C-alpha positions as CSV (number, residue, x, y, z in Angstrom):
1,M,-19.1,-18.7,-2.9
2,R,-17.5,-19.1,0.4
3,H,-14.8,-21.6,-0.8
4,K,-14.0,-17.9,-2.9
5,F,-13.4,-15.9,0.0
6,N,-11.0,-18.3,1.3
7,N,-9.1,-18.7,-1.5
8,W,-9.0,-14.6,-1.9
9,V,-8.1,-14.3,2.1
10,N,-4.9,-17.0,1.8
11,A,-3.9,-15.3,-1.4
12,R,-4.3,-11.9,0.5
13,E,-2.4,-13.6,3.7
14,K,0.4,-14.8,1.1
15,I,1.1,-11.5,-0.4
16,E,1.1,-9.7,3.4
17,I,4.0,-12.2,4.2
18,S,5.8,-11.8,0.8
19,K,6.0,-8.3,1.2
20,L,7.9,-8.0,4.2
21,S,10.4,-10.7,3.2
22,S,11.2,-9.3,-0.1
23,F,11.1,-5.6,1.2
24,K,14.1,-6.7,3.7
25,I,16.1,-7.9,0.5
26,S,15.2,-5.4,-1.6
27,S,16.5,-2.7,1.3
28,I,20.2,-4.8,1.4
29,N,20.5,-4.5,-2.4
30,L,19.5,-1.0,-2.7
31,V,22.6,-0.3,0.1
32,T,24.7,-2.1,-1.8
33,L,23.6,0.1,-5.3
34,H,24.3,3.1,-3.2
35,S,27.5,2.0,-2.1
36,F,28.6,2.8,-5.7
37,N,28.0,6.3,-5.2
38,A,31.5,6.4,-3.5
39,G,32.9,5.2,-7.1
40,G,31.7,3.4,-9.7
41,F,28.3,5.3,-9.4
42,L,30.0,8.5,-11.0
43,F,30.1,6.2,-14.4
44,F,26.9,5.0,-13.6
45,P,25.2,4.1,-17.1
46,Q,21.6,5.1,-16.6
47,I,20.8,4.0,-20.0
48,W,21.3,0.3,-18.8
49,Y,19.1,0.7,-15.6
50,V,16.3,2.9,-18.1
51,G,16.4,-0.1,-20.6
52,Y,16.2,-2.6,-17.6
53,L,12.9,-0.9,-16.0
54,K,11.4,-0.3,-19.6
55,V,12.4,-4.1,-21.1
56,G,12.5,-6.0,-17.8
57,L,9.3,-4.9,-16.2
58,T,6.9,-4.6,-19.1
59,E,3.2,-3.8,-18.6
60,T,2.0,-7.3,-19.4
61,K,4.1,-8.8,-16.9
62,Y,3.8,-6.1,-14.1
63,P,0.1,-3.7,-14.8
64,Q,0.1,-2.8,-11.7
65,L,3.3,-0.4,-12.1
66,Y,2.1,1.2,-14.6
67,L,-1.4,2.1,-12.6
68,T,-1.2,6.2,-12.2
69,L,-2.1,7.2,-8.4
70,K,-5.2,9.4,-8.9
71,E,-6.9,11.5,-6.1
72,R,-10.3,10.7,-4.9
73,E,-12.7,12.6,-2.8
74,I,-14.8,10.4,0.3
75,E,-18.2,11.1,-0.2
76,K,-19.1,11.5,3.4
77,P,-22.9,9.6,4.2
78,D,-25.5,11.9,5.6
79,T,-25.3,9.2,8.7
80,I,-23.4,6.7,10.5
81,S,-25.6,6.6,13.8
82,G,-27.7,3.5,14.1
83,F,-24.8,0.9,12.4
84,R,-23.4,-1.5,14.7
85,E,-19.6,-0.6,15.7
86,Y,-16.7,-2.9,15.5
87,F,-13.3,-2.7,17.4
88,F,-9.6,-4.1,16.2
89,N,-6.1,-2.9,16.0
90,G,-6.7,0.2,17.5
91,L,-9.4,1.3,15.6
92,S,-13.1,1.3,15.4
93,L,-15.6,1.3,12.3
94,K,-19.0,0.5,11.5
95,S,-20.4,-1.5,8.8
96,P,-23.0,-0.5,6.3
97,W,-24.0,-4.3,6.4
98,Q,-26.3,-5.2,9.2
99,D,-26.8,-8.6,8.5
100,E,-23.6,-10.3,10.2
101,V,-23.2,-14.2,9.4
102,K,-20.0,-14.8,11.5
103,K,-16.3,-13.9,12.7
104,E,-13.2,-15.6,11.7
105,Q,-9.8,-15.2,13.1
106,R,-6.9,-16.4,11.1
107,T,-3.2,-16.4,11.3
108,E,-2.6,-12.8,9.4
109,V,-6.5,-11.5,9.2
110,D,-9.7,-11.3,11.3
111,I,-12.6,-11.6,9.7
112,L,-16.5,-10.4,9.6
113,F,-18.4,-12.1,7.2
114,F,-22.2,-10.5,6.0
115,G,-24.5,-11.8,3.8
116,D,-24.3,-11.8,0.1
117,N,-20.8,-12.7,0.1
118,K,-19.9,-9.1,1.7
119,A,-16.9,-9.4,4.2
120,I,-14.2,-7.2,6.2
121,F,-10.6,-7.7,6.3
122,F,-8.6,-6.5,9.2
123,F,-5.0,-7.3,8.7
124,H,-2.7,-7.9,11.6
125,S,-0.8,-4.7,12.6
126,K,2.5,-7.0,12.9
127,N,2.6,-8.0,9.0
128,I,2.3,-4.2,8.2
129,L,5.5,-2.9,6.6
130,S,7.4,0.4,7.8
131,Y,9.5,1.5,5.1
132,H,11.7,3.9,7.3
133,E,12.5,0.7,9.9
134,N,13.2,-1.6,7.0
135,L,15.4,1.1,5.2
136,M,17.1,1.0,8.8
137,S,17.1,-2.3,9.6
138,G,20.1,-3.1,8.1
139,D,24.0,-1.3,8.3
140,L,22.9,2.1,9.8
141,A,25.4,4.4,7.9
142,N,24.7,3.0,4.4
143,S,20.8,3.0,5.6
144,Q,20.8,6.7,6.1
145,K,23.1,7.5,3.2
146,L,20.5,5.7,1.2
147,I,17.5,7.4,3.0
148,D,19.6,10.8,2.2
149,F,20.0,9.6,-1.3
150,L,16.7,9.4,-2.2
151,G,15.5,12.9,-0.3
152,I,13.0,11.2,1.6
153,S,14.9,12.4,5.2
154,G,12.4,13.2,7.5
155,S,9.3,12.0,5.5
156,S,6.5,10.2,6.9
157,N,5.7,6.9,5.8
158,Y,2.4,8.4,4.3
159,E,4.7,10.2,2.2
160,L,6.9,7.6,1.3
161,T,4.4,5.4,0.3
162,K,2.8,8.1,-1.5
163,L,6.1,8.5,-3.4
164,I,6.5,5.5,-4.2
165,L,2.9,4.8,-5.8
166,A,3.3,8.2,-7.8
167,K,6.1,5.9,-10.0
168,N,5.9,4.8,-13.2
169,P,8.3,3.2,-15.5
170,N,6.7,5.4,-18.0
171,N,7.6,8.6,-16.9
172,I,11.3,7.2,-16.8
173,S,14.0,8.6,-19.7
174,I,17.5,7.9,-20.6
175,F,17.8,11.9,-20.4
176,Y,17.5,11.6,-16.6
177,S,20.5,12.1,-14.6
178,K,21.9,9.4,-12.9
179,E,20.8,10.4,-9.8
180,E,17.0,10.4,-10.9
181,T,17.8,7.5,-12.8
182,L,18.7,5.6,-9.6
183,T,16.2,6.8,-7.5
184,D,13.3,5.4,-9.9
185,S,15.4,2.5,-10.4
186,I,14.8,2.0,-6.6
187,M,11.4,3.1,-6.1
188,I,9.4,1.7,-8.8
189,P,10.7,-1.8,-7.5
190,L,9.2,-0.8,-4.3
191,K,5.9,-0.3,-5.8
192,L,5.5,-4.1,-6.5
193,T,5.5,-4.7,-2.7
194,L,2.9,-2.4,-2.4
195,V,0.2,-3.3,-5.3
196,V,-1.2,-6.2,-5.6
197,P,-3.1,-6.7,-8.7
198,F,-6.6,-5.2,-7.9
199,K,-8.9,-4.0,-10.6
200,G,-9.2,-0.1,-11.3
201,G,-6.2,1.5,-10.0
202,I,-5.0,3.4,-7.1
203,Y,-6.5,6.2,-5.4
204,N,-5.0,8.8,-2.6
205,F,-7.7,10.1,-0.3
206,C,-7.7,12.4,2.6
207,L,-10.6,13.1,5.4
208,H,-9.8,16.2,7.0
209,T,-12.5,16.2,9.4
210,A,-12.3,13.5,12.3
211,P,-10.7,11.0,12.5
212,N,-8.3,13.1,10.2
213,L,-7.2,10.0,7.9
214,K,-5.3,9.9,5.0
215,G,-4.3,7.0,2.7
216,F,-4.7,4.6,-0.3
217,Q,-7.5,2.7,-2.0
218,Y,-6.4,-0.2,-4.1
219,G,-8.7,-1.4,-6.6
220,D,-12.4,-0.2,-7.9
221,P,-15.3,-2.1,-6.5
222,S,-17.1,-1.1,-9.9
223,V,-14.8,-4.0,-11.8
224,S,-12.8,-5.7,-8.7
225,K,-14.5,-8.1,-6.3
226,G,-12.1,-7.4,-3.5
227,I,-10.7,-3.8,-2.7
228,K,-7.8,-2.9,0.0
229,L,-7.7,0.1,2.2
230,Q,-4.3,1.3,3.6
231,F,-4.6,4.4,5.6
232,F,-2.7,6.6,8.3
233,D,-3.7,8.4,11.4
234,E,-2.0,11.8,12.5
235,K,0.6,9.7,14.7
236,D,1.7,8.3,10.8
237,R,0.7,4.7,12.0
238,E,-0.6,2.7,9.6
239,Y,-3.9,0.2,9.0
240,N,-4.7,-2.2,6.3
241,I,-8.1,-3.4,5.8
242,A,-9.6,-5.1,2.6
243,L,-13.0,-5.6,1.7
244,S,-15.4,-8.0,-0.4
245,G,-18.5,-7.2,-2.3
246,A,-18.3,-3.4,-1.1
247,S,-19.6,-0.3,-3.6
248,Q,-17.7,2.8,-3.7
249,K,-20.8,4.2,-1.4
250,D,-19.8,1.6,1.4
251,I,-16.0,2.1,1.1
252,D,-16.9,5.7,1.5
253,F,-19.2,4.9,4.5
254,I,-16.1,2.7,6.2
255,L,-13.7,5.5,5.9
256,S,-16.1,7.9,7.6
257,S,-17.2,6.0,10.2
258,I,-13.6,4.8,11.6
259,R,-12.3,6.1,14.7
260,F,-8.7,5.6,16.1
261,T,-8.8,4.3,19.6
262,E,-5.2,4.6,20.8
């Protein structure tokens, strides 16, 4: 069974690395697209882009694009006292599992293994995307124009992520305005950089009491052996962990135990 863990982690590492490079390439292409706004975009045939999004990005080929973002309440446990606490990358959390087997450090992730094939994966912060930073990494003037055009100026990284995850090719129409069509043609492909094909959907959660975090759960543990948690602190700093073998109760326990240490 241990080799399944290794395969799962290696796949996650490759996804995290590819997300970085693919997004930077995408942002450059999007800035180029936006330059059409000065002339050619005034006559931009939105029907072509709607056709591309519906035919080129089909649900069969890219099922993650068609997942609907759902709200989910975190069910806080009665107590988290007496459980072991772990520290990593500016945060601490407690595990509902007491039978730690070993720790393992890899290039992109640190792993805590427990009995019954359970594990917690801590992804290193250097591989976590910041959409605003990447959008602004190219030509400053064009990047700012793109941000203004998308209407995300002043948005937090969390808000931008939520906006992207809410996009769905099923919701676009040839009757959209040119501006709406171009916005969706940018946002929908960006969803591919966020959503790896975990089974069961995408969920938005907020914990309004300490530690006051909010974020997204990728996957439903009732149908997926692995799930990913992407969450943000009050300063809009992003953290990513993944869990293997966790129930929804375990997930809510871990989220409720998180404390930010920086």
